All heavy atoms as TSV, in Angstrom:
chain	resi	resn	atom	element	x	y	z
A	1	MET	N	N	13.136	1.212	-18.176
A	1	MET	CA	C	12.848	1.715	-16.850
A	1	MET	C	C	12.976	0.572	-15.852
A	1	MET	O	O	12.469	-0.510	-16.070
A	1	MET	CB	C	11.436	2.311	-16.814
A	1	MET	CG	C	11.060	2.821	-15.434
A	1	MET	SD	S	9.735	4.031	-15.415
A	1	MET	CE	C	8.300	3.010	-15.415
A	2	SER	N	N	13.630	0.828	-14.745
A	2	SER	CA	C	13.820	-0.173	-13.698
A	2	SER	C	C	12.504	-0.476	-13.000
A	2	SER	O	O	11.636	0.380	-12.881
A	2	SER	CB	C	14.833	0.354	-12.671
A	2	SER	OG	O	14.822	-0.441	-11.516
A	3	GLU	N	N	12.351	-1.714	-12.542
A	3	GLU	CA	C	11.148	-2.088	-11.789
A	3	GLU	C	C	11.017	-1.221	-10.545
A	3	GLU	O	O	9.917	-0.886	-10.125
A	3	GLU	CB	C	11.222	-3.561	-11.395
A	3	GLU	CG	C	10.016	-4.018	-10.600
A	3	GLU	CD	C	10.107	-5.450	-10.164
A	3	GLU	OE1	O	11.191	-6.054	-10.242
A	3	GLU	OE2	O	9.070	-5.969	-9.723
A	4	PHE	N	N	12.123	-0.837	-9.941
A	4	PHE	CA	C	12.100	-0.037	-8.722
A	4	PHE	C	C	12.504	1.401	-9.031
A	4	PHE	O	O	13.429	1.943	-8.462
A	4	PHE	CB	C	13.006	-0.667	-7.654
A	4	PHE	CG	C	12.559	-2.049	-7.270
A	4	PHE	CD1	C	13.318	-3.158	-7.571
A	4	PHE	CD2	C	11.354	-2.231	-6.624
A	4	PHE	CE1	C	12.898	-4.429	-7.216
A	4	PHE	CE2	C	10.916	-3.504	-6.266
A	4	PHE	CZ	C	11.686	-4.600	-6.563
A	5	ALA	N	N	11.806	2.034	-9.969
A	5	ALA	CA	C	12.071	3.415	-10.370
A	5	ALA	C	C	11.558	4.387	-9.311
A	5	ALA	O	O	10.727	4.022	-8.476
A	5	ALA	CB	C	11.383	3.683	-11.708
A	6	PRO	N	N	12.053	5.626	-9.313
A	6	PRO	CA	C	11.564	6.629	-8.362
A	6	PRO	C	C	10.037	6.737	-8.397
A	6	PRO	O	O	9.422	6.625	-9.449
A	6	PRO	CB	C	12.215	7.918	-8.860
A	6	PRO	CG	C	13.453	7.469	-9.537
A	6	PRO	CD	C	13.074	6.158	-10.198
A	7	GLY	N	N	9.451	6.957	-7.213
A	7	GLY	CA	C	8.002	7.089	-7.106
A	7	GLY	C	C	7.275	5.771	-6.908
A	7	GLY	O	O	6.062	5.748	-6.783
A	8	THR	N	N	8.003	4.673	-6.860
A	8	THR	CA	C	7.375	3.375	-6.619
A	8	THR	C	C	7.519	2.998	-5.152
A	8	THR	O	O	8.364	3.520	-4.431
A	8	THR	CB	C	7.992	2.252	-7.474
A	8	THR	OG1	O	9.352	2.075	-7.097
A	8	THR	CG2	C	7.905	2.544	-8.952
A	9	LEU	N	N	6.658	2.108	-4.716
A	9	LEU	CA	C	6.724	1.576	-3.359
A	9	LEU	C	C	7.360	0.191	-3.460
A	9	LEU	O	O	6.825	-0.697	-4.116
A	9	LEU	CB	C	5.312	1.475	-2.776
A	9	LEU	CG	C	5.204	1.134	-1.303
A	9	LEU	CD1	C	5.774	2.268	-0.452
A	9	LEU	CD2	C	3.757	0.882	-0.917
A	10	HIS	N	N	8.516	0.026	-2.859
A	10	HIS	CA	C	9.231	-1.254	-2.863
A	10	HIS	C	C	8.742	-2.031	-1.644
A	10	HIS	O	O	8.856	-1.561	-0.519
A	10	HIS	CB	C	10.729	-1.004	-2.781
A	10	HIS	CG	C	11.559	-2.242	-2.834
A	10	HIS	ND1	N	12.840	-2.228	-3.295
A	10	HIS	CD2	C	11.320	-3.524	-2.496
A	10	HIS	CE1	C	13.341	-3.450	-3.226
A	10	HIS	NE2	N	12.435	-4.248	-2.732
A	11	VAL	N	N	8.206	-3.215	-1.864
A	11	VAL	CA	C	7.625	-4.030	-0.798
A	11	VAL	C	C	8.423	-5.321	-0.652
A	11	VAL	O	O	8.715	-5.991	-1.646
A	11	VAL	CB	C	6.151	-4.371	-1.099
A	11	VAL	CG1	C	5.546	-5.195	0.016
A	11	VAL	CG2	C	5.338	-3.109	-1.335
A	12	VAL	N	N	8.777	-5.657	0.585
A	12	VAL	CA	C	9.468	-6.919	0.892
A	12	VAL	C	C	8.610	-7.658	1.923
A	12	VAL	O	O	8.359	-7.147	3.012
A	12	VAL	CB	C	10.888	-6.681	1.459
A	12	VAL	CG1	C	11.559	-8.008	1.788
A	12	VAL	CG2	C	11.719	-5.876	0.487
A	13	MET	N	N	8.157	-8.842	1.562
A	13	MET	CA	C	7.348	-9.663	2.462
A	13	MET	C	C	8.260	-10.412	3.435
A	13	MET	O	O	9.436	-10.635	3.148
A	13	MET	CB	C	6.501	-10.655	1.657
A	13	MET	CG	C	5.563	-10.008	0.643
A	13	MET	SD	S	4.393	-8.833	1.346
A	13	MET	CE	C	3.420	-9.894	2.393
A	14	ASP	N	N	7.706	-10.786	4.598
A	14	ASP	CA	C	8.494	-11.524	5.588
A	14	ASP	C	C	9.115	-12.791	5.000
A	14	ASP	O	O	10.197	-13.191	5.396
A	14	ASP	CB	C	7.630	-11.898	6.796
A	14	ASP	CG	C	7.394	-10.712	7.728
A	14	ASP	OD1	O	8.027	-9.650	7.534
A	14	ASP	OD2	O	6.576	-10.856	8.656
A	15	GLY	N	N	8.464	-13.404	4.033
A	15	GLY	CA	C	8.980	-14.617	3.402
A	15	GLY	C	C	10.111	-14.361	2.419
A	15	GLY	O	O	10.701	-15.300	1.886
A	16	GLY	N	N	10.411	-13.065	2.151
A	16	GLY	CA	C	11.529	-12.744	1.270
A	16	GLY	C	C	11.148	-12.294	-0.123
A	16	GLY	O	O	11.986	-11.773	-0.845
A	17	SER	N	N	9.896	-12.493	-0.535
A	17	SER	CA	C	9.522	-12.048	-1.872
A	17	SER	C	C	9.463	-10.520	-1.909
A	17	SER	O	O	9.179	-9.871	-0.902
A	17	SER	CB	C	8.179	-12.652	-2.295
A	17	SER	OG	O	7.148	-12.241	-1.424
A	18	GLU	N	N	9.782	-9.958	-3.071
A	18	GLU	CA	C	9.808	-8.511	-3.254
A	18	GLU	C	C	9.015	-8.148	-4.498
A	18	GLU	O	O	8.978	-8.910	-5.455
A	18	GLU	CB	C	11.241	-8.014	-3.432
A	18	GLU	CG	C	12.141	-8.275	-2.260
A	18	GLU	CD	C	13.535	-7.684	-2.455
A	18	GLU	OE1	O	13.651	-6.627	-3.113
A	18	GLU	OE2	O	14.496	-8.289	-1.947
A	19	PHE	N	N	8.385	-6.975	-4.476
A	19	PHE	CA	C	7.707	-6.473	-5.660
A	19	PHE	C	C	7.587	-4.962	-5.554
A	19	PHE	O	O	7.848	-4.372	-4.509
A	19	PHE	CB	C	6.343	-7.135	-5.865
A	19	PHE	CG	C	5.377	-6.932	-4.731
A	19	PHE	CD1	C	4.455	-5.904	-4.762
A	19	PHE	CD2	C	5.376	-7.791	-3.643
A	19	PHE	CE1	C	3.564	-5.723	-3.720
A	19	PHE	CE2	C	4.480	-7.625	-2.601
A	19	PHE	CZ	C	3.572	-6.576	-2.647
A	20	ALA	N	N	7.193	-4.345	-6.654
A	20	ALA	CA	C	7.039	-2.897	-6.717
A	20	ALA	C	C	5.590	-2.546	-6.967
A	20	ALA	O	O	4.907	-3.209	-7.758
A	20	ALA	CB	C	7.903	-2.327	-7.836
A	21	CYS	N	N	5.113	-1.509	-6.294
A	21	CYS	CA	C	3.794	-0.942	-6.562
A	21	CYS	C	C	4.027	0.396	-7.242
A	21	CYS	O	O	4.619	1.300	-6.664
A	21	CYS	CB	C	3.019	-0.737	-5.268
A	21	CYS	SG	S	2.524	-2.256	-4.460
A	22	ARG	N	N	3.577	0.486	-8.499
A	22	ARG	CA	C	3.759	1.697	-9.296
A	22	ARG	C	C	2.424	2.409	-9.472
A	22	ARG	O	O	1.381	1.837	-9.184
A	22	ARG	CB	C	4.343	1.321	-10.659
A	22	ARG	CG	C	5.768	0.797	-10.568
A	22	ARG	CD	C	6.294	0.333	-11.915
A	22	ARG	NE	N	5.638	-0.859	-12.436
A	22	ARG	CZ	C	5.879	-2.101	-12.006
A	22	ARG	NH1	N	6.753	-2.299	-11.038
A	22	ARG	NH2	N	5.265	-3.129	-12.522
A	23	PRO	N	N	2.437	3.661	-9.936
A	23	PRO	CA	C	1.181	4.375	-10.158
A	23	PRO	C	C	0.202	3.543	-10.985
A	23	PRO	O	O	0.579	2.945	-11.992
A	23	PRO	CB	C	1.612	5.634	-10.919
A	23	PRO	CG	C	3.017	5.862	-10.443
A	23	PRO	CD	C	3.596	4.482	-10.287
A	24	GLY	N	N	-1.026	3.451	-10.509
A	24	GLY	CA	C	-2.059	2.675	-11.195
A	24	GLY	C	C	-2.182	1.246	-10.711
A	24	GLY	O	O	-3.148	0.559	-11.044
A	25	ASP	N	N	-1.230	0.756	-9.934
A	25	ASP	CA	C	-1.280	-0.615	-9.420
A	25	ASP	C	C	-2.280	-0.727	-8.269
A	25	ASP	O	O	-2.520	0.226	-7.536
A	25	ASP	CB	C	0.089	-1.057	-8.887
A	25	ASP	CG	C	1.088	-1.347	-9.980
A	25	ASP	OD1	O	0.702	-1.362	-11.164
A	25	ASP	OD2	O	2.267	-1.560	-9.642
A	26	VAL	N	N	-2.842	-1.903	-8.122
A	26	VAL	CA	C	-3.695	-2.248	-6.990
A	26	VAL	C	C	-3.079	-3.470	-6.334
A	26	VAL	O	O	-2.714	-4.422	-7.018
A	26	VAL	CB	C	-5.139	-2.557	-7.442
A	26	VAL	CG1	C	-5.991	-3.000	-6.272
A	26	VAL	CG2	C	-5.762	-1.350	-8.123
A	27	SER	N	N	-2.941	-3.434	-5.002
A	27	SER	CA	C	-2.353	-4.584	-4.320
A	27	SER	C	C	-3.042	-4.794	-2.982
A	27	SER	O	O	-3.721	-3.906	-2.472
A	27	SER	CB	C	-0.851	-4.396	-4.105
A	27	SER	OG	O	-0.632	-3.345	-3.185
A	28	LEU	N	N	-2.873	-5.965	-2.443
A	28	LEU	CA	C	-3.361	-6.310	-1.112
A	28	LEU	C	C	-2.135	-6.671	-0.291
A	28	LEU	O	O	-1.421	-7.616	-0.612
A	28	LEU	CB	C	-4.322	-7.500	-1.174
A	28	LEU	CG	C	-4.787	-8.055	0.165
A	28	LEU	CD1	C	-5.562	-7.004	0.940
A	28	LEU	CD2	C	-5.639	-9.286	-0.047
A	29	LEU	N	N	-1.880	-5.899	0.759
A	29	LEU	CA	C	-0.711	-6.135	1.592
A	29	LEU	C	C	-1.161	-6.696	2.942
A	29	LEU	O	O	-1.607	-5.943	3.802
A	29	LEU	CB	C	0.087	-4.842	1.797
A	29	LEU	CG	C	0.720	-4.249	0.550
A	29	LEU	CD1	C	1.393	-2.933	0.877
A	29	LEU	CD2	C	1.695	-5.217	-0.071
A	30	PRO	N	N	-1.042	-7.997	3.122
A	30	PRO	CA	C	-1.386	-8.590	4.412
A	30	PRO	C	C	-0.302	-8.271	5.441
A	30	PRO	O	O	0.733	-7.681	5.107
A	30	PRO	CB	C	-1.427	-10.088	4.116
A	30	PRO	CG	C	-0.473	-10.254	2.978
A	30	PRO	CD	C	-0.568	-8.990	2.172
A	31	LYS	N	N	-0.523	-8.649	6.668
A	31	LYS	CA	C	0.495	-8.450	7.702
A	31	LYS	C	C	1.779	-9.157	7.290
A	31	LYS	O	O	1.749	-10.164	6.594
A	31	LYS	CB	C	0.019	-9.011	9.034
A	31	LYS	CG	C	-1.141	-8.247	9.626
A	31	LYS	CD	C	-1.553	-8.848	10.942
A	31	LYS	CE	C	-2.740	-8.101	11.508
A	31	LYS	NZ	N	-3.197	-8.653	12.771
A	32	GLY	N	N	2.903	-8.596	7.755
A	32	GLY	CA	C	4.179	-9.248	7.487
A	32	GLY	C	C	4.924	-8.685	6.304
A	32	GLY	O	O	5.394	-9.422	5.445
A	33	TYR	N	N	5.022	-7.368	6.219
A	33	TYR	CA	C	5.782	-6.765	5.120
A	33	TYR	C	C	6.501	-5.522	5.613
A	33	TYR	O	O	6.177	-4.956	6.658
A	33	TYR	CB	C	4.867	-6.390	3.950
A	33	TYR	CG	C	3.951	-5.224	4.247
A	33	TYR	CD1	C	4.348	-3.918	3.972
A	33	TYR	CD2	C	2.703	-5.424	4.815
A	33	TYR	CE1	C	3.530	-2.846	4.260
A	33	TYR	CE2	C	1.877	-4.365	5.102
A	33	TYR	CZ	C	2.291	-3.073	4.816
A	33	TYR	OH	O	1.473	-2.020	5.107
A	34	ASP	N	N	7.489	-5.095	4.853
A	34	ASP	CA	C	8.152	-3.821	5.037
A	34	ASP	C	C	8.106	-3.140	3.686
A	34	ASP	O	O	8.214	-3.801	2.650
A	34	ASP	CB	C	9.598	-4.024	5.501
A	34	ASP	CG	C	10.276	-2.748	5.952
A	34	ASP	OD1	O	9.564	-1.732	6.146
A	34	ASP	OD2	O	11.496	-2.756	6.125
A	35	ALA	N	N	7.910	-1.822	3.674
A	35	ALA	CA	C	7.817	-1.112	2.394
A	35	ALA	C	C	8.398	0.276	2.533
A	35	ALA	O	O	8.369	0.867	3.618
A	35	ALA	CB	C	6.357	-1.037	1.948
A	36	TRP	N	N	8.947	0.774	1.437
A	36	TRP	CA	C	9.480	2.128	1.427
A	36	TRP	C	C	9.400	2.684	0.023
A	36	TRP	O	O	9.320	1.949	-0.954
A	36	TRP	CB	C	10.920	2.162	1.936
A	36	TRP	CG	C	11.860	1.275	1.185
A	36	TRP	CD1	C	12.598	1.614	0.077
A	36	TRP	CD2	C	12.145	-0.090	1.452
A	36	TRP	NE1	N	13.337	0.537	-0.349
A	36	TRP	CE2	C	13.067	-0.539	0.491
A	36	TRP	CE3	C	11.706	-0.999	2.417
A	36	TRP	CZ2	C	13.559	-1.837	0.462
A	36	TRP	CZ3	C	12.203	-2.290	2.383
A	36	TRP	CH2	C	13.115	-2.689	1.418
A	37	VAL	N	N	9.389	4.014	-0.063
A	37	VAL	CA	C	9.354	4.699	-1.350
A	37	VAL	C	C	10.760	4.733	-1.917
A	37	VAL	O	O	11.722	5.029	-1.206
A	37	VAL	CB	C	8.807	6.136	-1.190
A	37	VAL	CG1	C	8.865	6.893	-2.506
A	37	VAL	CG2	C	7.389	6.100	-0.639
A	38	VAL	N	N	10.879	4.425	-3.196
A	38	VAL	CA	C	12.167	4.436	-3.881
A	38	VAL	C	C	12.447	5.846	-4.397
A	38	VAL	O	O	11.591	6.453	-5.041
A	38	VAL	CB	C	12.164	3.431	-5.054
A	38	VAL	CG1	C	13.464	3.507	-5.837
A	38	VAL	CG2	C	11.913	2.026	-4.550
A	39	GLY	N	N	13.623	6.366	-4.114
A	39	GLY	CA	C	14.031	7.684	-4.609
A	39	GLY	C	C	13.377	8.826	-3.852
A	39	GLY	O	O	12.855	8.650	-2.752
A	40	ASN	N	N	13.402	10.000	-4.456
A	40	ASN	CA	C	12.874	11.211	-3.827
A	40	ASN	C	C	11.495	11.591	-4.337
A	40	ASN	O	O	10.941	12.598	-3.920
A	40	ASN	CB	C	13.835	12.381	-4.055
A	40	ASN	CG	C	15.155	12.169	-3.347
A	40	ASN	OD1	O	15.186	11.623	-2.245
A	40	ASN	ND2	N	16.237	12.574	-3.974
A	41	GLU	N	N	10.963	10.838	-5.279
A	41	GLU	CA	C	9.648	11.135	-5.841
A	41	GLU	C	C	8.579	10.470	-4.977
A	41	GLU	O	O	8.696	9.300	-4.612
A	41	GLU	CB	C	9.594	10.595	-7.269
A	41	GLU	CG	C	8.480	11.137	-8.100
A	41	GLU	CD	C	8.616	10.688	-9.549
A	41	GLU	OE1	O	9.736	10.761	-10.088
A	41	GLU	OE2	O	7.602	10.246	-10.098
A	42	ALA	N	N	7.534	11.205	-4.630
A	42	ALA	CA	C	6.483	10.681	-3.746
A	42	ALA	C	C	5.722	9.530	-4.390
A	42	ALA	O	O	5.604	9.447	-5.613
A	42	ALA	CB	C	5.512	11.793	-3.391
A	43	ALA	N	N	5.225	8.644	-3.551
A	43	ALA	CA	C	4.344	7.566	-3.989
A	43	ALA	C	C	3.044	7.700	-3.206
A	43	ALA	O	O	3.063	7.737	-1.980
A	43	ALA	CB	C	4.976	6.204	-3.723
A	44	ALA	N	N	1.924	7.820	-3.892
A	44	ALA	CA	C	0.619	7.965	-3.239
A	44	ALA	C	C	0.004	6.587	-3.033
A	44	ALA	O	O	0.011	5.750	-3.936
A	44	ALA	CB	C	-0.299	8.825	-4.082
A	45	VAL	N	N	-0.516	6.359	-1.824
A	45	VAL	CA	C	-1.125	5.078	-1.480
A	45	VAL	C	C	-2.492	5.344	-0.871
A	45	VAL	O	O	-2.637	6.223	-0.020
A	45	VAL	CB	C	-0.247	4.315	-0.465
A	45	VAL	CG1	C	-0.905	3.019	-0.053
A	45	VAL	CG2	C	1.135	4.068	-1.028
A	46	VAL	N	N	-3.507	4.609	-1.303
A	46	VAL	CA	C	-4.848	4.713	-0.731
A	46	VAL	C	C	-5.154	3.400	-0.038
A	46	VAL	O	O	-5.103	2.342	-0.659
A	46	VAL	CB	C	-5.907	5.008	-1.810
A	46	VAL	CG1	C	-7.300	5.054	-1.203
A	46	VAL	CG2	C	-5.583	6.302	-2.535
A	47	ASP	N	N	-5.455	3.468	1.255
A	47	ASP	CA	C	-5.771	2.274	2.044
A	47	ASP	C	C	-7.289	2.152	2.141
A	47	ASP	O	O	-7.923	2.767	2.995
A	47	ASP	CB	C	-5.147	2.377	3.429
A	47	ASP	CG	C	-5.282	1.102	4.226
A	47	ASP	OD1	O	-6.137	0.271	3.889
A	47	ASP	OD2	O	-4.521	0.937	5.195
A	48	PHE	N	N	-7.883	1.375	1.246
A	48	PHE	CA	C	-9.335	1.240	1.209
A	48	PHE	C	C	-9.866	0.471	2.414
A	48	PHE	O	O	-10.986	0.701	2.847
A	48	PHE	CB	C	-9.784	0.553	-0.085
A	48	PHE	CG	C	-9.578	1.412	-1.300
A	48	PHE	CD1	C	-8.538	1.165	-2.173
A	48	PHE	CD2	C	-10.420	2.479	-1.553
A	48	PHE	CE1	C	-8.344	1.958	-3.292
A	48	PHE	CE2	C	-10.240	3.282	-2.670
A	48	PHE	CZ	C	-9.199	3.019	-3.539
A	49	LEU	N	N	-9.094	-0.447	2.973
A	49	LEU	CA	C	-9.558	-1.231	4.111
A	49	LEU	C	C	-9.828	-0.335	5.311
A	49	LEU	O	O	-10.822	-0.503	6.014
A	49	LEU	CB	C	-8.553	-2.323	4.466
A	49	LEU	CG	C	-9.009	-3.360	5.479
A	49	LEU	CD1	C	-10.316	-4.015	5.030
A	49	LEU	CD2	C	-7.950	-4.416	5.676
A	50	VAL	N	N	-8.976	0.648	5.540
A	50	VAL	CA	C	-9.198	1.596	6.635
A	50	VAL	C	C	-10.471	2.396	6.371
A	50	VAL	O	O	-11.274	2.628	7.272
A	50	VAL	CB	C	-7.984	2.533	6.806
A	50	VAL	CG1	C	-8.308	3.674	7.748
A	50	VAL	CG2	C	-6.786	1.748	7.312
A	51	MET	N	N	-10.684	2.797	5.132
A	51	MET	CA	C	-11.880	3.566	4.791
A	51	MET	C	C	-13.145	2.743	5.035
A	51	MET	O	O	-14.132	3.250	5.549
A	51	MET	CB	C	-11.807	4.043	3.340
A	51	MET	CG	C	-10.725	5.083	3.141
A	51	MET	SD	S	-10.322	5.579	1.438
A	51	MET	CE	C	-11.772	5.393	0.508
A	52	VAL	N	N	-13.119	1.474	4.697
A	52	VAL	CA	C	-14.274	0.594	4.930
A	52	VAL	C	C	-14.531	0.478	6.426
A	52	VAL	O	O	-15.675	0.537	6.873
A	52	VAL	CB	C	-14.043	-0.795	4.289
A	52	VAL	CG1	C	-15.095	-1.782	4.747
A	52	VAL	CG2	C	-14.030	-0.681	2.778
A	53	GLY	N	N	-13.481	0.347	7.227
A	53	GLY	CA	C	-13.636	0.271	8.680
A	53	GLY	C	C	-14.286	1.524	9.240
A	53	GLY	O	O	-15.141	1.455	10.127
A	54	CYS	N	N	-13.926	2.688	8.710
A	54	CYS	CA	C	-14.525	3.946	9.165
A	54	CYS	C	C	-16.004	4.007	8.792
A	54	CYS	O	O	-16.822	4.489	9.567
A	54	CYS	CB	C	-13.789	5.137	8.563
A	54	CYS	SG	S	-12.121	5.367	9.201
A	55	ILE	N	N	-16.345	3.517	7.624
A	55	ILE	CA	C	-17.751	3.505	7.187
A	55	ILE	C	C	-18.556	2.589	8.104
A	55	ILE	O	O	-19.657	2.931	8.541
A	55	ILE	CB	C	-17.864	3.079	5.712
A	55	ILE	CG1	C	-17.265	4.162	4.816
A	55	ILE	CG2	C	-19.303	2.787	5.329
A	55	ILE	CD1	C	-17.055	3.745	3.387
A	56	TRP	N	N	-18.015	1.399	8.425
A	56	TRP	CA	C	-18.720	0.484	9.321
A	56	TRP	C	C	-18.909	1.115	10.698
A	56	TRP	O	O	-19.964	1.010	11.303
A	56	TRP	CB	C	-17.975	-0.827	9.457
A	56	TRP	CG	C	-18.027	-1.706	8.254
A	56	TRP	CD1	C	-18.943	-1.677	7.246
A	56	TRP	CD2	C	-17.112	-2.744	7.912
A	56	TRP	NE1	N	-18.663	-2.627	6.305
A	56	TRP	CE2	C	-17.554	-3.288	6.692
A	56	TRP	CE3	C	-15.978	-3.246	8.515
A	56	TRP	CZ2	C	-16.880	-4.348	6.081
A	56	TRP	CZ3	C	-15.313	-4.287	7.900
A	56	TRP	CH2	C	-15.756	-4.837	6.697
A	57	ALA	N	N	-17.864	1.794	11.205
A	57	ALA	CA	C	-17.958	2.437	12.522
A	57	ALA	C	C	-19.011	3.533	12.505
A	57	ALA	O	O	-19.796	3.663	13.451
A	57	ALA	CB	C	-16.590	2.989	12.932
A	58	ALA	N	N	-19.054	4.317	11.454
A	58	ALA	CA	C	-20.048	5.404	11.351
A	58	ALA	C	C	-21.459	4.823	11.269
A	58	ALA	O	O	-22.389	5.365	11.877
A	58	ALA	CB	C	-19.747	6.259	10.135
A	59	ALA	N	N	-21.636	3.720	10.576
A	59	ALA	CA	C	-22.954	3.078	10.473
A	59	ALA	C	C	-23.395	2.564	11.837
A	59	ALA	O	O	-24.568	2.668	12.193
A	59	ALA	CB	C	-22.909	1.947	9.453
A	60	ASP	N	N	-22.470	2.025	12.625
A	60	ASP	CA	C	-22.798	1.523	13.970
A	60	ASP	C	C	-23.226	2.661	14.895
A	60	ASP	O	O	-24.066	2.479	15.765
A	60	ASP	CB	C	-21.619	0.774	14.586
A	60	ASP	CG	C	-21.417	-0.594	13.931
A	60	ASP	OD1	O	-22.365	-1.092	13.278
A	60	ASP	OD2	O	-20.318	-1.150	14.080
A	61	LEU	N	N	-22.668	3.844	14.720
A	61	LEU	CA	C	-23.009	4.995	15.566
A	61	LEU	C	C	-24.447	5.461	15.289
A	61	LEU	O	O	-25.081	6.041	16.166
A	61	LEU	CB	C	-22.040	6.157	15.333
A	61	LEU	CG	C	-20.615	5.945	15.833
A	61	LEU	CD1	C	-19.748	7.117	15.413
A	61	LEU	CD2	C	-20.592	5.787	17.340
A	62	GLY	N	N	-24.932	5.198	14.094
A	62	GLY	CA	C	-26.287	5.617	13.724
A	62	GLY	C	C	-27.377	4.716	14.250
A	62	GLY	O	O	-28.566	5.022	14.151
A	63	ARG	N	N	-27.017	3.603	14.836
A	63	ARG	CA	C	-28.040	2.653	15.323
A	63	ARG	C	C	-28.580	3.053	16.647
A	63	ARG	O	O	-28.046	3.576	17.506
A	63	ARG	CB	C	-27.433	1.247	15.424
A	63	ARG	CG	C	-27.167	0.689	14.073
A	63	ARG	CD	C	-26.671	-0.718	14.172
A	63	ARG	NE	N	-26.416	-1.201	12.822
A	63	ARG	CZ	C	-26.033	-2.390	12.563
A	63	ARG	NH1	N	-25.829	-3.267	13.500
A	63	ARG	NH2	N	-25.821	-2.775	11.322
């Protein structure tokens, strides 16, 4: 199976390094990247940092 098989997220960093995020992978993507789904199969991504920001905002509203 190719590293960049359908359903993976192909990531290219501004510095030129490339990698694949496949089902079950966990990664940290700092600023400075481009990414796209390989093939026609969907790739699901969960952005936990955004979720944490929403939790902090909701906690601030309760004060």
